[in-house]
N, C-alpha and C positions, 0 to 999 in steps of 0.2 A: 644489502637490505632487501627483504623480500617482500612480494606484493602485498602480503597481509600487513606488514609493517608499514608499508608506504600508505596504504589505505587507512590504518588506524591512526596514523600520524596526521594525513590530510583532513580526516573528519573528527578528529578531537577525541578518539577512544583511547589514545595512549595514555598510560598512567603516568603522571608527572609526580615526583616526590613532594614538592610543595603543596599540591592539591591534597595528596593522601595525608601528609602532615596536617593540614588544616582540617580536614575531615575528622581525625582522630582528636585534635584539640577540642573542635566544637562539641564533638560527642563526649569527651571527658568532662568538659564544663556543663552540659546539659545534665548528665548523669549526677555530678556532684550537686547541683542546684536542686535536682529532684530529692537527693538524700537527704539534703538540708531542710527542704520543704516538708518532707514526710517526718523528719525528726521534730521538727517544730510543732506541727499538728499533734504529734503523738504527745509531747511535753505539755502542750498548752491545754489539751483536752483532759489529760490525767490530773493536771494541777487543780481542777475544779471537782473532781470525782469524790463523791460521798459513798464510802464504803459501809455496808451494813451486814450484820450475821443474826439470823433468827436464833433465838435461845430457846423458845417454846410458845405453847398456845394452850389456852384452856377453853373448853366448851362449858361456859357458865350455866346457860339453860337453852331453851328453844330459840330464843331471839338475841342471844349475845355470846360474843367471843372475845376473849382477851389474847393479845399477841404480845410477847416479850421479845426484844430485840435490842442490839447495841449497834451504835452508829458511830462512825469516825469520819467526821467532815474536815475539810481544811480549817486550820484555827481561826477564831474571829469570823466566821462565815454562817450566816443563817441559812437555813435548809428546810426542806419539807419531804415527807415520806407518804406515799400511798400504801395503804394497808387493806388487805382484802380477806373476805371470808368465803370459802368454797363449800359446796355441798359434795355429795358423793360422787356426782357425774362431773365434778370440777366446774361446775356452774358458779358464776359469782352470785352469791346471796347477800352480800355485805361490803361496803367499800367506804373508806374515809381517808382523805388527805389532811394530815396534820403538819402544821407550821411550827418550826422550832426557832428560838432567837440564836443569835451567835453567841459563842462560848469559847473561853480559852482551853476548856477540858479537851483533850485528845478524843477520848472514847466515852461515850455517854450510853447509859442503858435507859431503856423506856418500857413502859407497860402501857398498851393502848387497849381501849374498849371498842368493839365494832358491833353497832347494832344490826341485826340480820332480818331480812323478809322471811326466811324459811329457816328450817334445822341445818346448821352448818356441821360439816365434819372436820375443818381445819381452818386455821387462819395463818396468814402469811404476809410478809412485806412484798408488795409488788415493785417498788422502786424508791430510791431517794435521790434528791438533786439539790444543788446549791441554788439558792434565790438571789 
């Protein structure tokens, strides 16, 4: 046995197979737990997602915009959508939050009117969420 091996043995620097195996087991369990936790968060967050697609807008007059869109909420879940009107500099000139009741219909189409404080150039859905 060399001096280096003797010193490693004396001061606990020698690698023991049982310690090495225990480290790998702990690391594997921690990694598996992290994967399970992240998977659960992803699934639970996406279960309440309310998807939406804008289908158009119309500038009715200088103070009114209509926005048409389709929403796909989870079945039998009430939801709300924030709809906004923007000017040519993308400033918000109109904003409205509309609440919708729960329904068994998977995809629903809506046409909402937004009053504005100035001339708008577009109308859009800002976001939708489950209530």
